[in-house]
DORORO-741074 format. One record per atom (N, C-alpha, C): residue number from 1; atom name; x, y, z. Coordinates in steps of 0.02 Angstrom, whole numbers, always signed. Layout:
<atoms>
   num   atome        x        y        z
   NUM      CA        X        Y        Z
...
</atoms>
This chain:
<atoms>
   num   atome        x        y        z
     1       N     +565    -6650    -6466
     1      CA     +610    -6605    -6429
     1       C     +677    -6601    -6465
     2       N     +702    -6540    -6475
     2      CA     +765    -6531    -6510
     2       C     +824    -6550    -6465
     3       N     +878    -6572    -6496
     3      CA     +938    -6591    -6459
     3       C     +975    -6529    -6436
     4       N     +995    -6525    -6372
     4      CA    +1032    -6466    -6347
     4       C    +1096    -6457    -6387
     5       N    +1113    -6394    -6401
     5      CA    +1174    -6381    -6438
     5       C    +1234    -6376    -6392
     6       N    +1294    -6389    -6420
     6      CA    +1356    -6385    -6382
     6       C    +1377    -6312    -6376
     7       N    +1392    -6290    -6315
     7      CA    +1419    -6223    -6305
     7       C    +1495    -6226    -6315
     8       N    +1522    -6173    -6345
     8      CA    +1593    -6171    -6361
     8       C    +1628    -6123    -6314
     9       N    +1679    -6148    -6280
     9      CA    +1720    -6107    -6236
     9       C    +1793    -6118    -6254
    10       N    +1820    -6072    -6294
    10      CA    +1888    -6080    -6320
    10       C    +1928    -6016    -6307
    11       N    +1994    -6023    -6309
    11      CA    +2037    -5964    -6303
    11       C    +2034    -5924    -6368
    12       N    +2064    -5866    -6367
    12      CA    +2062    -5822    -6426
    12       C    +2090    -5856    -6487
    13       N    +2150    -5884    -6483
    13      CA    +2180    -5915    -6541
    13       C    +2141    -5975    -6565
    14       N    +2114    -6015    -6518
    14      CA    +2077    -6075    -6537
    14       C    +2011    -6057    -6571
    15       N    +1984    -5998    -6554
    15      CA    +1920    -5978    -6583
    15       C    +1925    -5968    -6659
    16       N    +1986    -5962    -6684
    16      CA    +1994    -5955    -6756
    16       C    +1970    -6018    -6793
    17       N    +1967    -6075    -6758
    17      CA    +1943    -6136    -6791
    17       C    +1871    -6128    -6813
    18       N    +1834    -6084    -6779
    18      CA    +1764    -6072    -6798
    18       C    +1760    -6033    -6863
    19       N    +1811    -5990    -6876
    19      CA    +1812    -5953    -6939
    19       C    +1817    -6001    -6997
    20       N    +1865    -6048    -6993
    20      CA    +1875    -6094    -7049
    20       C    +1817    -6143    -7054
    21       N    +1790    -6166    -6998
    21      CA    +1732    -6211    -7001
    21       C    +1674    -6177    -7036
    22       N    +1660    -6116    -7016
    22      CA    +1604    -6079    -7045
    22       C    +1616    -6065    -7119
    23       N    +1677    -6043    -7136
    23      CA    +1692    -6026    -7205
    23       C    +1683    -6086    -7251
    24       N    +1708    -6144    -7231
    24      CA    +1705    -6203    -7274
    24       C    +1635    -6235    -7276
    25       N    +1601    -6233    -7220
    25      CA    +1537    -6270    -7217
    25       C    +1477    -6229    -7238
    26       N    +1478    -6163    -7225
    26      CA    +1418    -6123    -7237
    26       C    +1430    -6065    -7285
    27       N    +1485    -6030    -7276
    27      CA    +1495    -5967    -7313
    27       C    +1528    -5976    -7381
    28       N    +1544    -6037    -7399
    28      CA    +1578    -6050    -7462
    28       C    +1528    -6068    -7517
    29       N    +1535    -6041    -7577
    29      CA    +1491    -6061    -7632
    29       C    +1498    -6136    -7645
    30       N    +1442    -6170    -7655
    30      CA    +1442    -6242    -7666
    30       C    +1484    -6261    -7727
    31       N    +1487    -6216    -7777
    31      CA    +1526    -6233    -7837
    31       C    +1601    -6234    -7822
    32       N    +1621    -6205    -7766
    32      CA    +1691    -6201    -7748
    32       C    +1711    -6257    -7700
    33       N    +1669    -6271    -7651
    33      CA    +1688    -6320    -7600
    33       C    +1625    -6343    -7563
    34       N    +1623    -6407    -7546
    34      CA    +1566    -6434    -7509
    34       C    +1590    -6471    -7447
    35       N    +1558    -6458    -7391
    35      CA    +1579    -6489    -7328
    35       C    +1517    -6509    -7288
    36       N    +1484    -6564    -7308
    36      CA    +1422    -6584    -7274
    36       C    +1432    -6599    -7200
    37       N    +1487    -6632    -7182
    37      CA    +1500    -6647    -7112
    37       C    +1508    -6583    -7072
    38       N    +1539    -6533    -7102
    38      CA    +1547    -6469    -7068
    38       C    +1480    -6436    -7055
    39       N    +1433    -6442    -7102
    39      CA    +1366    -6414    -7092
    39       C    +1332    -6448    -7033
    40       N    +1341    -6514    -7028
    40      CA    +1312    -6551    -6972
    40       C    +1339    -6525    -6905
    41       N    +1404    -6512    -6903
    41      CA    +1435    -6489    -6840
    41       C    +1409    -6420    -6822
    42       N    +1406    -6375    -6870
    42      CA    +1383    -6307    -6856
    42       C    +1311    -6308    -6829
    43       N    +1270    -6353    -6855
    43      CA    +1201    -6357    -6832
    43       C    +1196    -6379    -6760
    44       N    +1250    -6409    -6734
    44      CA    +1250    -6435    -6665
    44       C    +1287    -6390    -6616
    45       N    +1314    -6334    -6640
    45      CA    +1353    -6290    -6596
    45       C    +1313    -6227    -6580
    46       N    +1312    -6209    -6516
    46      CA    +1280    -6147    -6494
    46       C    +1331    -6090    -6499
    47       N    +1328    -6054    -6553
    47      CA    +1376    -6000    -6564
    47       C    +1348    -5955    -6619
    48       N    +1357    -5890    -6611
    48      CA    +1334    -5843    -6662
    48       C    +1389    -5834    -6714
    49       N    +1388    -5874    -6765
    49      CA    +1440    -5873    -6816
    49       C    +1440    -5807    -6855
    50       N    +1383    -5775    -6860
    50      CA    +1380    -5713    -6898
    50       C    +1423    -5658    -6867
    51       N    +1434    -5662    -6801
    51      CA    +1473    -5611    -6768
    51       C    +1547    -5614    -6788
    52       N    +1568    -5668    -6819
    52      CA    +1637    -5673    -6842
    52       C    +1651    -5625    -6900
    53       N    +1598    -5608    -6937
    53      CA    +1604    -5560    -6993
    53       C    +1662    -5579    -7039
    54       N    +1660    -5640    -7064
    54      CA    +1714    -5666    -7107
    54       C    +1710    -5631    -7175
    55       N    +1762    -5594    -7196
    55      CA    +1761    -5559    -7260
    55       C    +1756    -5609    -7318
    56       N    +1729    -5585    -7374
    56      CA    +1720    -5628    -7433
    56       C    +1787    -5658    -7455
    57       N    +1839    -5616    -7457
    57      CA    +1904    -5641    -7479
    57       C    +1929    -5698    -7435
    58       N    +1919    -5692    -7370
    58      CA    +1940    -5744    -7323
    58       C    +1901    -5808    -7335
    59       N    +1836    -5801    -7345
    59      CA    +1794    -5860    -7358
    59       C    +1819    -5898    -7419
    60       N    +1834    -5861    -7472
    60      CA    +1856    -5893    -7534
    60       C    +1924    -5927    -7526
    61       N    +1972    -5892    -7494
    61      CA    +2038    -5921    -7489
    61       C    +2038    -5981    -7441
    62       N    +1998    -5979    -7389
    62      CA    +1993    -6037    -7344
    62       C    +1969    -6098    -7382
    63       N    +1920    -6089    -7425
    63      CA    +1893    -6145    -7463
    63       C    +1942    -6168    -7517
    64       N    +1974    -6122    -7551
    64      CA    +2024    -6140    -7601
    64       C    +2082    -6178    -7568
    65       N    +2104    -6153    -7510
    65      CA    +2158    -6186    -7474
    65       C    +2139    -6258    -7456
    66       N    +2079    -6266    -7430
    66      CA    +2056    -6333    -7410
    66       C    +2053    -6380    -7470
    67       N    +2027    -6355    -7525
    67      CA    +2021    -6397    -7585
    67       C    +2090    -6417    -7611
    68       N    +2137    -6370    -7613
    68      CA    +2204    -6385    -7638
    68       C    +2240    -6435    -7593
    69       N    +2234    -6426    -7527
    69      CA    +2266    -6473    -7481
    69       C    +2234    -6542    -7488
    70       N    +2168    -6544    -7494
    70      CA    +2135    -6609    -7506
    70       C    +2165    -6642    -7567
    71       N    +2178    -6603    -7619
    71      CA    +2207    -6630    -7680
    71       C    +2277    -6658    -7668
    72       N    +2317    -6621    -7630
    72      CA    +2384    -6645    -7614
    72       C    +2381    -6712    -7577
    73       N    +2335    -6716    -7528
    73      CA    +2330    -6778    -7489
    73       C    +2307    -6836    -7533
    74       N    +2258    -6824    -7575
    74      CA    +2234    -6878    -7619
    74       C    +2290    -6902    -7665
    75       N    +2329    -6855    -7692
    75      CA    +2384    -6874    -7737
    75       C    +2436    -6915    -7699
    76       N    +2451    -6894    -7638
    76      CA    +2500    -6930    -7597
    76       C    +2475    -7000    -7582
    77       N    +2411    -7006    -7563
    77      CA    +2383    -7072    -7547
    77       C    +2376    -7116    -7608
    78       N    +2369    -7086    -7667
    78      CA    +2365    -7127    -7728
    78       C    +2431    -7164    -7739
    79       N    +2487    -7133    -7718
    79      CA    +2553    -7165    -7724
    79       C    +2570    -7207    -7663
    80       N    +2543    -7187    -7605
    80      CA    +2559    -7221    -7542
    80       C    +2495    -7235    -7504
    81       N    +2457    -7285    -7525
    81      CA    +2390    -7297    -7496
    81       C    +2390    -7311    -7421
    82       N    +2443    -7342    -7395
    82      CA    +2444    -7361    -7324
    82       C    +2485    -7311    -7282
    83       N    +2490    -7250    -7305
    83      CA    +2531    -7199    -7273
    83       C    +2500    -7176    -7207
    84       N    +2539    -7135    -7172
    84      CA    +2516    -7101    -7111
    84       C    +2510    -7026    -7127
    85       N    +2454    -6996    -7109
    85      CA    +2444    -6925    -7120
    85       C    +2432    -6892    -7052
    86       N    +2470    -6838    -7039
    86      CA    +2464    -6800    -6977
    86       C    +2434    -6732    -6994
    87       N    +2379    -6715    -6962
    87      CA    +2348    -6650    -6973
    87       C    +2356    -6608    -6910
    88       N    +2401    -6560    -6912
    88      CA    +2417    -6519    -6853
    88       C    +2372    -6458    -6849
    89       N    +2349    -6443    -6789
    89      CA    +2302    -6387    -6781
    89       C    +2238    -6401    -6819
    90       N    +2211    -6461    -6810
    90      CA    +2155    -6486    -6851
    90       C    +2090    -6448    -6839
    91       N    +2082    -6419    -6779
    91      CA    +2018    -6387    -6764
    91       C    +1960    -6436    -6772
    92       N    +1906    -6413    -6803
    92      CA    +1848    -6456    -6816
    92       C    +1845    -6476    -6889
    93       N    +1903    -6474    -6922
    93      CA    +1905    -6491    -6993
    93       C    +1883    -6564    -7004
    94       N    +1852    -6576    -7062
    94      CA    +1824    -6642    -7077
    94       C    +1863    -6678    -7133
    95       N    +1927    -6660    -7140
    95      CA    +1965    -6686    -7198
    95       C    +1969    -6762    -7201
    96       N    +1976    -6795    -7143
    96      CA    +1982    -6867    -7144
    96       C    +1922    -6899    -7181
    97       N    +1862    -6874    -7168
    97      CA    +1803    -6902    -7200
    97       C    +1802    -6885    -7275
    98       N    +1835    -6831    -7294
    98      CA    +1835    -6810    -7364
    98       C    +1885    -6849    -7406
    99       N    +1941    -6871    -7376
    99      CA    +1994    -6901    -7417
    99       C    +2009    -6973    -7398
   100       N    +1973    -7002    -7351
   100      CA    +1989    -7069    -7326
   100       C    +1987    -7120    -7383
   101       N    +2042    -7157    -7389
   101      CA    +2047    -7209    -7441
   101       C    +2036    -7279    -7414
   102       N    +2020    -7284    -7350
   102      CA    +2006    -7349    -7320
   102       C    +2068    -7387    -7298
   103       N    +2128    -7359    -7307
   103      CA    +2190    -7394    -7290
   103       C    +2236    -7355    -7244
   104       N    +2240    -7290    -7252
   104      CA    +2288    -7249    -7215
   104       C    +2271    -7244    -7141
   105       N    +2321    -7220    -7103
   105      CA    +2310    -7201    -7033
   105       C    +2313    -7125    -7028
   106       N    +2265    -7096    -6993
   106      CA    +2259    -7023    -6989
   106       C    +2263    -7001    -6916
   107       N    +2301    -6948    -6904
   107      CA    +2307    -6919    -6837
   107       C    +2287    -6845    -6840
   108       N    +2236    -6827    -6803
   108      CA    +2216    -6757    -6794
   108       C    +2245    -6733    -6728
   109       N    +2281    -6677    -6729
   109      CA    +2311    -6650    -6668
   109       C    +2288    -6578    -6657
   110       N    +2271    -6563    -6595
   110      CA    +2256    -6494    -6575
   110       C    +2259    -6490    -6499
   111       N    +2249    -6431    -6473
   111      CA    +2252    -6420    -6401
   111       C    +2198    -6460    -6364
   112       N    +2210    -6477    -6302
   112      CA    +2163    -6521    -6266
   112       C    +2090    -6499    -6267
   113       N    +2076    -6434    -6258
   113      CA    +2005    -6414    -6257
   113       C    +1973    -6419    -6326
   114       N    +2014    -6410    -6379
   114      CA    +1988    -6418    -6447
   114       C    +1973    -6491    -6460
   115       N    +2018    -6535    -6440
   115      CA    +2007    -6607    -6451
   115       C    +1948    -6631    -6409
   116       N    +1940    -6603    -6349
   116      CA    +1882    -6621    -6308
   116       C    +1817    -6604    -6345
   117       N    +1816    -6545    -6376
   117      CA    +1758    -6526    -6416
   117       C    +1751    -6570    -6477
   118       N    +1807    -6586    -6509
   118      CA    +1804    -6626    -6570
   118       C    +1777    -6696    -6556
   119       N    +1791    -6723    -6498
   119      CA    +1767    -6790    -6481
   119       C    +1691    -6793    -6478
   120       N    +1658    -6737    -6472
   120      CA    +1585    -6736    -6472
   120       C    +1556    -6748    -6541
   121       N    +1599    -6739    -6593
   121      CA    +1575    -6745    -6662
   121       C    +1611    -6799    -6702
   122       N    +1668    -6823    -6676
   122      CA    +1708    -6873    -6712
   122       C    +1725    -6931    -6665
   123       N    +1726    -6991    -6693
   123      CA    +1741    -7051    -6654
   123       C    +1806    -7082    -6679
   124       N    +1851    -7096    -6632
   124      CA    +1914    -7128    -6650
   124       C    +1903    -7200    -6673
   125       N    +1948    -7225    -6713
   125      CA    +1944    -7293    -6738
   125       C    +2015    -7321    -6744
   126       N    +2022    -7379    -6773
   126      CA    +2088    -7409    -6783
   126       C    +2131    -7367    -6829
   127       N    +2100    -7327    -6872
   127      CA    +2138    -7287    -6920
   127       C    +2131    -7212    -6910
   128       N    +2087    -7191    -6866
   128      CA    +2078    -7120    -6853
   128       C    +2091    -7105    -6780
   129       N    +2140    -7061    -6768
   129      CA    +2164    -7049    -6700
   129       C    +2162    -6974    -6684
   130       N    +2148    -6958    -6621
   130      CA    +2148    -6889    -6596
   130       C    +2203    -6881    -6544
   131       N    +2244    -6830    -6552
   131      CA    +2298    -6816    -6505
   131       C    +2286    -6747    -6475
   132       N    +2282    -6744    -6408
   132      CA    +2272    -6682    -6373
   132       C    +2338    -6655    -6348
   133       N    +2364    -6604    -6382
   133      CA    +2429    -6577    -6363
   133       C    +2441    -6511    -6399
   134       N    +2482    -6469    -6368
   134      CA    +2509    -6413    -6405
   134       C    +2557    -6440    -6458
   135       N    +2556    -6412    -6517
   135      CA    +2600    -6437    -6570
   135       C    +2673    -6425    -6553
   136       N    +2687    -6375    -6512
   136      CA    +2756    -6359    -6494
   136       C    +2783    -6401    -6436
   137       N    +2740    -6439    -6403
   137      CA    +2762    -6487    -6352
   137       C    +2779    -6551    -6389
   138       N    +2840    -6559    -6410
   138      CA    +2858    -6611    -6458
   138       C    +2852    -6682    -6431
   139       N    +2833    -6689    -6368
   139      CA    +2822    -6756    -6340
   139       C    +2767    -6793    -6376
   140       N    +2721    -6757    -6408
   140      CA    +2666    -6790    -6444
   140       C    +2692    -6834    -6500
   141       N    +2751    -6818    -6527
   141      CA    +2778    -6858    -6582
   141       C    +2793    -6930    -6562
   142       N    +2801    -6942    -6498
   142      CA    +2814    -7010    -6474
   142       C    +2754    -7055    -6484
   143       N    +2696    -7026    -6497
   143      CA    +2636    -7066    -6509
   143       C    +2631    -7092    -6581
   144       N    +2677    -7069    -6624
   144      CA    +2676    -7088    -6694
   144       C    +2732    -7137    -6708
   145       N    +2715    -7196    -6734
   145      CA    +2766    -7246    -6750
   145       C    +2755    -7269    -6822
   146       N    +2789    -7236    -6870
   146      CA    +2777    -7251    -6941
   146       C    +2797    -7321    -6962
   147       N    +2850    -7350    -6930
   147      CA    +2875    -7416    -6948
   147       C    +2887    -7422    -7023
   148       N    +2920    -7370    -7050
   148      CA    +2939    -7372    -7120
   148       C    +2886    -7348    -7169
   149       N    +2826    -7332    -7144
   149      CA    +2773    -7310    -7189
   149       C    +2784    -7236    -7207
   150       N    +2765    -7216    -7267
   150      CA    +2771    -7145    -7287
   150       C    +2727    -7101    -7243
   151       N    +2750    -7039    -7234
   151      CA    +2714    -6992    -7190
   151       C    +2702    -6926    -7227
   152       N    +2643    -6900    -7219
   152      CA    +2627    -6832    -7242
   152       C    +2604    -6791    -7182
   153       N    +2630    -6730    -7177
   153      CA    +2611    -6684    -7123
   153       C    +2576    -6624    -7153
   154       N    +2518    -6607    -7125
   154      CA    +2480    -6549    -7147
   154       C    +2474    -6500    -7089
   155       N    +2488    -6437    -7102
   155      CA    +2477    -6384    -7053
   155       C    +2438    -6329    -7088
   156       N    +2374    -6329    -7078
   156      CA    +2330    -6282    -7113
   156       C    +2308    -6226    -7066
   157       N    +2329    -6164    -7083
   157      CA    +2310    -6108    -7041
   157       C    +2341    -6112    -6972
   158       N    +2403    -6136    -6967
   158      CA    +2435    -6147    -6903
   158       C    +2502    -6112    -6895
   159       N    +2548    -6122    -6942
   159      CA    +2617    -6101    -6931
   159       C    +2623    -6025    -6921
   160       N    +2578    -5986    -6949
   160      CA    +2582    -5913    -6941
   160       C    +2569    -5892    -6868
   161       N    +2539    -5936    -6828
   161      CA    +2527    -5921    -6758
   161       C    +2586    -5942    -6714
   162       N    +2635    -5976    -6743
   162      CA    +2694    -5998    -6706
   162       C    +2751    -5949    -6717
   163       N    +2801    -5954    -6674
   163      CA    +2863    -5916    -6684
   163       C    +2908    -5956    -6731
   164       N    +2952    -5921    -6767
   164      CA    +2995    -5954    -6815
   164       C    +3036    -6011    -6783
   165       N    +3060    -6000    -6722
   165      CA    +3099    -6051    -6688
   165       C    +3058    -6115    -6678
   166       N    +2993    -6108    -6666
   166      CA    +2950    -6167    -6658
   166       C    +2941    -6204    -6724
   167       N    +2934    -6166    -6779
   167      CA    +2927    -6197    -6844
   167       C    +2991    -6235    -6862
   168       N    +3048    -6204    -6848
   168      CA    +3112    -6238    -6861
   168       C    +3118    -6302    -6821
   169       N    +3098    -6300    -6757
   169      CA    +3103    -6359    -6715
   169       C    +3059    -6416    -6741
   170       N    +3000    -6398    -6765
   170      CA    +2955    -6448    -6793
   170       C    +2984    -6481    -6855
   171       N    +3010    -6441    -6901
   171      CA    +3040    -6469    -6962
   171       C    +3099    -6513    -6946
   172       N    +3138    -6493    -6896
   172      CA    +3196    -6535    -6876
   172       C    +3172    -6603    -6852
   173       N    +3121    -6604    -6811
   173      CA    +3096    -6668    -6786
   173       C    +3063    -6710    -6841
   174       N    +3027    -6677    -6886
   174      CA    +2996    -6714    -6940
   174       C    +3050    -6750    -6982
   175       N    +3104    -6714    -6997
   175      CA    +3158    -6743    -7035
   175       C    +3189    -6803    -6998
   176       N    +3198    -6795    -6933
   176      CA    +3230    -6848    -6894
   176       C    +3184    -6908    -6884
   177       N    +3120    -6895    -6870
   177      CA    +3073    -6950    -6853
   177       C    +3040    -6981    -6914
   178       N    +3030    -6940    -6967
   178      CA    +2994    -6965    -7026
   178       C    +3035    -6948    -7089
   179       N    +3094    -6977    -7097
   179      CA    +3135    -6960    -7156
   179       C    +3097    -6971    -7221
   180       N    +3101    -6920    -7265
   180      CA    +3066    -6924    -7328
   180       C    +2994    -6900    -7325
   181       N    +2974    -6873    -7268
   181      CA    +2903    -6853    -7261
   181       C    +2887    -6793    -7305
   182       N    +2824    -6788    -7322
   182      CA    +2798    -6732    -7361
   182       C    +2765    -6683    -7311
   183       N    +2777    -6619    -7321
   183      CA    +2750    -6567    -7277
   183       C    +2715    -6513    -7317
   184       N    +2652    -6500    -7300
   184      CA    +2613    -6448    -7333
   184       C    +2587    -6400    -7280
   185       N    +2598    -6336    -7291
   185      CA    +2570    -6285    -7246
   185       C    +2559    -6220    -7284
   186       N    +2517    -6178    -7256
   186      CA    +2507    -6112    -7287
   186       C    +2547    -6061    -7247
   187       N    +2572    -6010    -7281
   187      CA    +2615    -5961    -7250
   187       C    +2597    -5891    -7274
   188       N    +2605    -5843    -7229
   188      CA    +2599    -5773    -7246
   188       C    +2667    -5746    -7265
   189       N    +2667    -5692    -7303
   189      CA    +2729    -5653    -7312
   189       C    +2742    -5616    -7248
   190       N    +2801    -5588    -7241
   190      CA    +2818    -5550    -7181
   190       C    +2772    -5489    -7174
   191       N    +2757    -5456    -7230
   191      CA    +2714    -5397    -7228
   191       C    +2643    -5417    -7207
   192       N    +2618    -5471    -7235
   192      CA    +2551    -5493    -7217
   192       C    +2547    -5512    -7143
   193       N    +2599    -5547    -7119
   193      CA    +2600    -5567    -7049
   193       C    +2597    -5506    -7003
   194       N    +2627    -5452    -7024
   194      CA    +2627    -5392    -6982
   194       C    +2562    -5353    -6986
   195       N    +2524    -5364    -7039
   195      CA    +2463    -5325    -7049
   195       C    +2398    -5362    -7037
   196       N    +2400    -5429    -7042
   196      CA    +2337    -5467    -7045
   196       C    +2298    -5468    -6980
   197       N    +2329    -5451    -6925
   197      CA    +2292    -5450    -6862
   197       C    +2236    -5398    -6863
   198       N    +2238    -5353    -6912
   198      CA    +2184    -5304    -6919
   198       C    +2122    -5334    -6952
   199       N    +2127    -5397    -6977
   199      CA    +2070    -5431    -7006
   199       C    +2014    -5432    -6954
   200       N    +1952    -5411    -6973
   200      CA    +1898    -5406    -6923
   200       C    +1882    -5472    -6889
   201       N    +1889    -5528    -6924
   201      CA    +1875    -5593    -6894
   201       C    +1927    -5609    -6841
   202       N    +1991    -5597    -6857
   202      CA    +2044    -5611    -6808
   202       C    +2040    -5563    -6749
   203       N    +2021    -5500    -6763
   203      CA    +2015    -5452    -6708
   203       C    +1961    -5475    -6660
   204       N    +1908    -5506    -6687
   204      CA    +1855    -5532    -6644
   204       C    +1881    -5585    -6597
   205       N    +1924    -5630    -6622
   205      CA    +1950    -5684    -6581
   205       C    +2009    -5662    -6538
   206       N    +2045    -5609    -6559
   206      CA    +2103    -5587    -6521
   206       C    +2166    -5627    -6536
   207       N    +2164    -5670    -6587
   207      CA    +2222    -5712    -6604
   207       C    +2279    -5668    -6629
   208       N    +2341    -5691    -6619
   208      CA    +2401    -5653    -6637
   208       C    +2443    -5691    -6688
   209       N    +2462    -5658    -6742
   209      CA    +2505    -5687    -6793
   209       C    +2578    -5672    -6775
   210       N    +2621    -5723    -6779
   210      CA    +2691    -5714    -6760
   210       C    +2741    -5722    -6817
   211       N    +2724    -5762    -6868
   211      CA    +2775    -5782    -6917
   211       C    +2751    -5774    -6989
   212       N    +2796    -5748    -7029
   212      CA    +2785    -5744    -7101
   212       C    +2852    -5754    -7136
   213       N    +2850    -5773    -7199
   213      CA    +2911    -5784    -7237
   213       C    +2900    -5762    -7309
   214       N    +2949    -5728    -7338
   214      CA    +2942    -5703    -7406
   214       C    +2965    -5754    -7458
   215       N    +3027    -5777    -7452
   215      CA    +3055    -5823    -7501
   215       C    +3052    -5894    -7473
   216       N    +3013    -5939    -7503
   216      CA    +3007    -6008    -7477
   216       C    +3073    -6047    -7480
   217       N    +3119    -6025    -7523
   217      CA    +3184    -6059    -7528
   217       C    +3226    -6047    -7465
   218       N    +3208    -5996    -7427
   218      CA    +3244    -5982    -7365
   218       C    +3240    -6043    -7317
   219       N    +3183    -6077    -7318
   219      CA    +3174    -6134    -7274
   219       C    +3222    -6190    -7292
   220       N    +3242    -6195    -7354
   220      CA    +3292    -6246    -7374
   220       C    +3359    -6234    -7340
   221       N    +3372    -6171    -7321
   221      CA    +3436    -6155    -7289
   221       C    +3436    -6170    -7214
   222       N    +3378    -6185    -7186
   222      CA    +3374    -6200    -7115
   222       C    +3412    -6263    -7097
   223       N    +3410    -6312    -7142
   223      CA    +3439    -6377    -7127
   223       C    +3446    -6415    -7193
   224       N    +3499    -6453    -7200
   224      CA    +3508    -6493    -7261
   224       C    +3452    -6544    -7268
   225       N    +3430    -6555    -7329
   225      CA    +3379    -6606    -7342
   225       C    +3309    -6581    -7345
   226       N    +3299    -6515    -7342
   226      CA    +3232    -6485    -7350
   226       C    +3226    -6461    -7422
   227       N    +3177    -6487    -7458
   227      CA    +3171    -6472    -7530
   227       C    +3101    -6446    -7546
   228       N    +3099    -6385    -7572
   228      CA    +3036    -6355    -7594
   228       C    +3010    -6391    -7656
   229       N    +2949    -6413    -7654
   229      CA    +2917    -6445    -7712
   229       C    +2872    -6397    -7751
   230       N    +2836    -6355    -7714
   230      CA    +2790    -6309    -7747
   230       C    +2772    -6251    -7701
   231       N    +2768    -6194    -7731
   231      CA    +2739    -6135    -7699
   231       C    +2674    -6121    -7738
   232       N    +2618    -6134    -7706
   232      CA    +2553    -6130    -7741
   232       C    +2516    -6067    -7720
   233       N    +2496    -6028    -7771
   233      CA    +2462    -5965    -7759
   233       C    +2387    -5973    -7769
   234       N    +2348    -5936    -7731
   234      CA    +2276    -5939    -7739
   234       C    +2254    -5917    -7809
   235       N    +2294    -5877    -7841
   235      CA    +2278    -5856    -7910
   235       C    +2282    -5914    -7959
   236       N    +2309    -5972    -7937
   236      CA    +2313    -6031    -7980
   236       C    +2250    -6074    -7975
   237       N    +2204    -6057    -7931
   237      CA    +2146    -6099    -7920
   237       C    +2105    -6109    -7984
   238       N    +2088    -6171    -7998
   238      CA    +2049    -6186    -8058
   238       C    +1977    -6163    -8051
   239       N    +1958    -6143    -7991
   239      CA    +1888    -6123    -7979
   239       C    +1875    -6049    -7987
   240       N    +1926    -6009    -8000
   240      CA    +1916    -5937    -8007
   240       C    +1865    -5920    -8061
   241       N    +1864    -5955    -8119
   241      CA    +1813    -5939    -8169
   241       C    +1742    -5949    -8145
   242       N    +1731    -5987    -8091
   242      CA    +1664    -5999    -8065
   242       C    +1639    -5942    -8021
   243       N    +1683    -5896    -8004
   243      CA    +1666    -5843    -7958
   243       C    +1633    -5784    -7995
   244       N    +1605    -5738    -7956
   244      CA    +1574    -5679    -7985
   244       C    +1627    -5633    -8015
   245       N    +1605    -5586    -8056
   245      CA    +1651    -5542    -8092
   245       C    +1698    -5505    -8045
   246       N    +1671    -5478    -7991
   246      CA    +1713    -5440    -7945
   246       C    +1769    -5481    -7915
   247       N    +1754    -5542    -7895
   247      CA    +1805    -5586    -7866
   247       C    +1854    -5610    -7919
   248       N    +1830    -5621    -7980
   248      CA    +1876    -5641    -8034
   248       C    +1926    -5586    -8048
   249       N    +1903    -5524    -8048
   249      CA    +1947    -5468    -8059
   249       C    +1997    -5460    -8002
   250       N    +1974    -5472    -7940
   250      CA    +2018    -5468    -7883
   250       C    +2076    -5517    -7889
   251       N    +2062    -5578    -7908
   251      CA    +2115    -5628    -7915
   251       C    +2159    -5613    -7975
   252       N    +2130    -5586    -8029
   252      CA    +2170    -5569    -8087
   252       C    +2220    -5514    -8071
   253       N    +2198    -5463    -8035
   253      CA    +2243    -5409    -8015
   253       C    +2296    -5434    -7968
   254       N    +2277    -5477    -7921
   254      CA    +2325    -5505    -7874
   254       C    +2380    -5543    -7911
   255       N    +2360    -5578    -7963
   255      CA    +2408    -5619    -8001
   255       C    +2460    -5578    -8039
   256       N    +2450    -5513    -8044
   256      CA    +2498    -5472    -8080
   256       C    +2559    -5453    -8039
   257       N    +2555    -5463    -7973
   257      CA    +2609    -5440    -7929
   257       C    +2631    -5495    -7882
   258       N    +2696    -5512    -7884
   258      CA    +2721    -5565    -7841
   258       C    +2712    -5548    -7767
   259       N    +2719    -5485    -7749
   259      CA    +2710    -5465    -7680
   259       C    +2640    -5483    -7656
   260       N    +2590    -5472    -7699
   260      CA    +2521    -5487    -7681
   260       C    +2509    -5562    -7681
   261       N    +2537    -5598    -7729
   261      CA    +2528    -5670    -7733
   261       C    +2558    -5705    -7673
   262       N    +2614    -5679    -7648
   262      CA    +2648    -5711    -7592
   262       C    +2620    -5689    -7524
   263       N    +2571    -5646    -7525
   263      CA    +2542    -5624    -7461
   263       C    +2518    -5684    -7420
   264       N    +2488    -5733    -7454
   264      CA    +2464    -5794    -7423
   264       C    +2463    -5848    -7476
   265       N    +2497    -5903    -7464
   265      CA    +2501    -5956    -7513
   265       C    +2517    -6022    -7478
   266       N    +2516    -6077    -7517
   266      CA    +2533    -6143    -7491
   266       C    +2604    -6162    -7511
   267       N    +2639    -6194    -7464
   267      CA    +2707    -6217    -7477
   267       C    +2710    -6293    -7466
   268       N    +2744    -6328    -7511
   268      CA    +2748    -6401    -7510
   268       C    +2822    -6420    -7510
   269       N    +2844    -6456    -7459
   269      CA    +2914    -6477    -7453
   269       C    +2918    -6553    -7444
   270       N    +2975    -6581    -7462
   270      CA    +2993    -6649    -7443
   270       C    +3055    -6644    -7399
   271       N    +3052    -6679    -7342
   271      CA    +3106    -6676    -7292
   271       C    +3144    -6742    -7292
   272       N    +3203    -6742    -7324
   272      CA    +3243    -6804    -7328
   272       C    +3288    -6812    -7268
</atoms>
């Protein structure tokens, strides 16, 4: 007898977690990214993933983004093995299992119904923790006690759904609570933020984009002690040569124009 599958009941914005889960676990070429744990989760969920109609470009950038962030985390942990890593808006992502070094403490945070679903597939431990909260309800930060340990914060596919005032409030608290912390997130340009809601996958979920930023140095002006380390473009991915001709040409053309490169990219800051 087959095991009953989990039914998914999420709000519009939360349903976007299924886009990234599907893109990384099933729709991504194996030469680009592999997510075995994600495949296991999809096999246990009762949901028609094909109805999401995830465009090829979205599938590729989701996987490239995940691989690059994994790389950032591994590099950070290589220097700070006993660090604390916070993954905001974690969804059903399996990053902890992909980058675990056996020493760090990891916190996955998402809305209560998402965490309730995540508990069906992930088990907390002494080093792996689940926090059920809105990221903008800053009371959740009281659950983190670094005690002098280095901290890295990841926000993957999250900040664009927040208002700028919420992003500013988060950075302010990170600086105050975790001085010297590393922060990695992906951001849309202002033009992309205004247009991307037409994406067929997002239209299916009804999620709304609120925030985009053109010049990453602008964030340094929000508050003293915010330092941009890298603005990483998808056109920099080392995996582009592994793609088909059409996709290689797409990334090559994108790389010719800063406006296109900044449509969606990763930003890395240190908050002193």
